N, C-alpha and C positions, 0 to 999 in steps of 0.2 A: 504494500500500500504506500501511497505517496505521503511524504512528510511536508511537502511544500504547501504554502498557503494557497488559497483558491485563486485561480485566474478569473478574469472577467467572464469567461465563457463556461466555467465549470458549473454544473448543477447536479443535484442529487434528487432522489425520489423517496418519499415516505408512503408506505401502503398501510391504510387503516382497514383491517379486516375485522368488522364488528358484527354484533348479532343481527343487524339488519342488512348489511351488504358489504361491498368491497370498493374502496376508492383509492386512487393513486394521485399524489400531489407532488408537483415539482417545486423545489426550493432553490432559489438563486442566491448569489452572494449578497445582494442588497436586501434580502429578507422577503422578497416577493414570493408568495405561495400561490401556485396556479394548479387548479384541478385538471388532471389529464384524463381521468377515467372514473366512472362511477356506475355501479350496477348492483341492484338489490338481489337477494336470494329469498327463497320461500321459507316459511316457518311451518312446522308441523306440530300438532297437538293431539297425539293419539288418544289420550285420555286425560282426566283431570290431573294437573300437576306435572304432566309430561311435556317437555319442550325439546324439539329436535330440529336439526338442519340436515340437508343432504350434503355430505362431505364432497361428493363428486361435483356437485353443482358449484360449491365454493371453490374447488380446484379450478374449474373453468373460469370463474370470475378472476381468480388470482393470475391465471395465464394471460387474461386480457389486460390486467393491471401491469404485469411485467412487460408485456409486449409494448404497452404505451410508454415504457420507461427507457426505450432504446436511446443510447447516447449518454445516459447518466453515468457519473463517476462512481456511483454506488447507490444501492437500494437497501432500505431497512423495512422490516415488517413489524407492525403492531398487531397483537392478537387479542382474542376475547378473554384471555385469562383461564378460567376454570372449565371452559368447554372442552370436552374430551371425545376421543375416537379410538377405535380398534381397527387394525388392518392386517392383511396378509403380507408377511415380510418378503415373500417370493414374488407375488403379483402386484403388490401395492394397492390392492383393492380393499376399500373399507368393508367391514363385515356387517355393519349396521349404521344407521344414521348417527351423526354426532349428537351427544347429549349436552344440551346447553347449560350454562352455569347456573341458571335459576330453576332448572328442572329439580323437582322434589321427590322423585321416585325412590330415593334411598333414605327417606326420612325415618322409616321404621328401623333400618339397619343402624343408622346414626343414634337413634334413641336407645337401642339396646347396648351399643358401645358405651354410651354415656352412663347408663345404669351400671355397667361393669367397671366404671371408673377409668375408662380409657382416655378421657379428656385431659387428665393430668399429664400423661406422656405426650400427647399431641401438643399441648401448650408448651411443655418443657423443650421439646425437640424442634417443632416446626413453628411455634408461636401462633398457632391458630386454634380457635375453639371448634368443637364438634358441631357441624352444621350440615344440612342437606346440600349446601352449595359445594362442599368439599369435593375436589376432583378425585381424591383417593377412593371414596366409596363408589363413585360413578364408574371408575376404571374396573373395580371388582365386579360391578353389575354385568359387564360384558361376559366375563368368565362364567358367571352363575346363570346367565339367561340366553346366551347365544351359543348354541352347540358347536358351531365351527370355531369359535374362539377357544373353547376347551380343547378341541382336537388339535388346533395349531399350537396351543401352549404345550401340549404333551410332546409335540414334534420339535419344539424350539423355534417355531416359525410365526409366533404371535408378536405383534407390536402394539403397544399401548402408549397413549400419551395425550397431552393437550393438542388442540387442533393445529397449532403452529408446527408441531413435530411431524405431523403427516404432510403438511404443505412443504416443509423443508426437505423431507425425504423424497417426495414425488417430484418436486420442481428443481431441486438442487442436488439430489443424490446424497444428502447428509441426514442421517437419523439422529437428530439432536433437538434440544430445546435450550432456552437461555436460563440463566440462574434466577432472574427476577420472576419469570413465569413458573419455574420449578418451585420457587419458594412459596407459591400460593396453592400447591397441590395437596399439602398435608403429608407428603412423603419425603420431602427434603429436609435434612438437618441443617438448621441455620448456621450452626457453628462450623460445620465441615463443608457446606455447600455440595454435599453428596447425598444420594438416595440413602435413607436411613434403614438399616436392616430390620430393626424392631418395628418401625412404622409400617414398612412393607408387610411384615408378618401380621401386624395388627389388622390391616385392611385386607390381607390376602392377595396382594398384588405382587407377582413375580418380578424381581429386580431385573432379570435378564430380558424382560419385555420392554423395559423403559428406555427412552432415548438418552444419549449422552448429554450431560449438562455443560454448556459452554458459556463463556462471557457474553455480554450483550453486544460488544463490538467483537466480531469474529468473521473470518472468511468462510461463510457457510457454503459457498459454491456459486455457480452461475446458472441462470435460466437458459436452457438449451436453445430456445428460439432466437433470443436477441443477444446472447452472451452478456447479459446484464449481471454484474457482480452483486450478490447479496452479502452485505457487509455488517448487518446488524439485525437483531430481533429482540422484542421486548413486549411485556404485557401492557394492556391499554392504560391502566391507571398510572403506571410508572412512565409511560410515554407522555401522558398528559402532564405529569409533574415536570418533565423535561421541556415540554412545550410551553409551560408557564414560565420557564426560566429559573425554576427552583432547583438549584444543584449545589448550593452551599449549605453548610451545617446551620440548622435553625430555620431555613426557608420552608414555608408551608403553603400548600394549595388546598382549596376546598372545592369539590365538584358537586354541583347540585343536580341530581337526577331524581328518580323515585325516592332514593335515600340521599343523604349527604355524606361524602367521604372526604376525610382529611388525611393528607400524608405530609409528614415533616421529615426533612433530611437530618440524619444524626451523624453521618460519616461512619464512625465505627459502630460496632454492635451496641444497640441502645440499652441503657440501664432502665429497666422497667420497675417503677416503684410498686410495692405490694398493693393490691387492690385498685390500681389505677385504671384497669380495664383496657389498657393499651395493648396493641398487637405489634410485635416487631416483625419486620419484613425486609427483604432485599429491595433497595432502590434500583441498583444496576451495578454492573462490573464493566468499567470502561478501560481498565488496564489491569495490572497485577492485583490490585486491592479491590475488595467489594465495598460499596457504599450501602449503608443500611438506612432504614426509615422507620418511623412509628406510624401506626395506622389507627385512626379513631373515627368511628362512624356515628351517624344519627339516622335512625331507621326511616323516618318519615320527613320528606321535604316536598318534592313535587307531588308525591302520592297524597300528602295532606291537602295540598291545594286542589288537586283533582277531586278529592272528596268534598271539599268546600264548594267547588263548582257544581257538583251533583246535588248538593243541598240547596243550591240557588243563591249562594252568598255573592257570587259574581259570575259574569259571562265572558269578559274579555280581559286580556293581560293588562291593558291600560288602566283598569280599575284598581290594580295593585299599587298605583301611585297616588290615588286621589284621597289622601288623608290629611287632615289638618288638626292643629291643637296638640295637647299633651298625648303621650303614648298611652296605649291601653294599659300597659303595665303600671305606669305611674298613677293611673286612675283606679288601680286595684283589680283590673280584669286580666286574668292569666289563662293561657291555654297551654297544656302539656301535650306536645305532638307524639304521643306514644300509641298510635293507632295499631301498630304491630309490635308493641313492646319497646323497650329502651335498649340501645346499644351502649357504646362507651359513655361514661365509665361504669355504668350500672350492670349491663348485660342481664336485664330482667325481662324475660319473655312474657311474664304475667302482668306487667304494667299495662295500664289502659289509658286511652285518651281522656283528658279531663279539662273542663272549664271551671274556673272558680271566680267569684266576684261579680256574677251577673245580677242585675236588678231589673226592675220594670222599665228603666230607661235604656237598657241595653238593646242595641239594634243590630241588623245584619252587618253593617259596616264595622261596628265595634268588634264583632266576632271574627270577621275576616282579618282585621288588623291584628287581633290577638294571635291568630294562627301564624301570620308572618313573623310576629315578634317571638312566638314560642319556638319556631324553627331557628331563628337567630340566637336565642338564648341557649338552646340545646347545643348549638355549635360552639358557643362560648364555653360551656361546660367541657366539651370534648377538647377544645384547645387549651383549656386550663390544665387538663390532665396531661396533655403533651408538654406544656411548659414546665411541669414538674419533672420531666425526663430530659428535656433539652431546652436551652435558652432560645426562645423563638425570636425571629426577626420582627422588626417593627411593622412590616407589611405582610398582608395575607392576600394571596392571589385567588380569585374565585372565577368559576365558570358555570354554565348551565342556565336553565330558564330563569331561575331566581336572580341571577346576576344582572338580568336586564331590567329589574325593578329598581328605580331610583330610591324609592322609600326603603326597600329592603337593604340596599347597599349602605344607605345612611344609618339605618338602625343597627346593622351588623357592625359597622365601624364603631359606633358608640358602645355596643355590647362587648366588643373585643378590646376596645380602647387601642385600636391599631388602624393604620391606614389600610383600606380595602382597595385592591387593584383588580379591575375588571377588564380583561383583554377584549379588544374589539374583534380579534381574529377568532372565528368560531371553530376552526378545525385544529384544535390544540393537540389532539391525539396524533393526527397526521403530521403536524408541525414537529411534535416530539420525535416521531419516527424519522422524519426527514433530518432533524438535527443529529440523531444517532447515525444516520447514513453519512452525514457530513464528517462526523468524527471517524467513522469506519473507513471512509475513503481517504483519510489523511489530509483533508482540506483545512483543518484548523483544530483548535482546542476548545474546551468549555468556555474559556474567556474570550474567544474570538469567533463565536458562532454568529451566523447571520441574525440581525435584529428581528424582533417581533413587529410585524406590520399588519395593520396600522398601530400606532402607539396606544397602549392601554389607558383607560381612564382611572383616576385615583380619587378616592373619597376619604378625607381625613375626619377623625372624630370631632363632632361639634359639641356634644353634651354627653360625655362618657357616663354610663350608668353608675349610680352609686352602689356601694356595698349592700345597702339596705334593699335595693331593688333586686340585686342578684340573690340575696337571701330569701326574698319573697318568692322568687321563682323556684329556688331550690326546695323551699318548703312545699310548694305545689307539687313538685316532682315526687317528693317522698309520699305525699298523699295518693299519688297515682300508682304507686308501686304495689305489686303482689295483689292486684285487685281480685282475680278469680279465687285465690286462696283465702282472702279475707271475707269474700262473700259466702 
């Protein structure tokens, strides 16, 4: 790979392979990001809780994305994270549809493992809680339910892995995954960056079926049709972190989707305070050393707003900015967005959504405002847990639907008492993958990456929330906890 800085004609491509489709984006030295290719793929729902993709269909989309990348100095792939697939090592043919990360068919298996006390080992070795999204349990599902998988396993011809490993195998001839993606499977030991024998035994996944674990910057091979060098691979959330420009210790990004996810770079292995509810993970490996991060999530963000829309509290996104006067919180109205339980730092699945402080004067606009504030306040709790593990930067970068609300950006800045940075570039995952390709092609370093275009907007705190207001919300959260058990 080249070590020289980029010439004016050099460009790279980031490919975003996500649960909805595949897109390729060209990144130039001046930071211009141009979409070259985009195509959706089908979703399959065989029964309640089951979510699948056709892996062959995604392979065809990937070929189109790579064909569109001809002439690039390098290409990097961002993948879906915990989505998994099984295939024949000899033919390369998938044995079954890919199981998507939010598929819940393994919930019963996960519950039994939890009852047996297996979560202690998983948290200790992989830094993950037991949950149906775990790739490990899904990988075992193929062996238990697909007869051909069992037969191939006996012959040593079964391959198992996250979706990226199939794509790299079929398109580049390299049976591998990257260390950041592997860290989210529940099978990789964070301390050794290798498949853990005890975790593999726990989930019943044969180690010899799994791909090699490689750095995120790595020569994975070239796509045969266009001889395009694939020089990087990474999971989507870590790609977004790099797209935000968060690569120094203490820098943090919040992504608002159905849930809100925060990642903060720690550099070395993160110290996790007891009871913090934080999850350690790999950010990336760009050289000899691995950079780590801490992960803290809030279960309900866009999902809470979609629920509010179904209740008739609003109809258009513009209504999320039409608030005047004091905050709902300062007037005693609080909403705890625990509609599917609480994640960090509580991890309480029995918590329930809760409104407190309603009176005869409370109207729909007040309720909607309190929902926005509740999401922001839960994010403040998650970031406070992060701050106990690593000194956080003064700025927090955010993306997702909620980042488009001026009111939410302002309230979040006050709740966090930090400047909120909202990128105007919507394709942050693709940008992160393209930046990884820039590094992998030898066109620059982390400090000389192409800039983010257009410039992000910044909101500074205007009236930081007092300790009393944070205490008021914390009290409401405690009242929302363990609801079914208390009932």
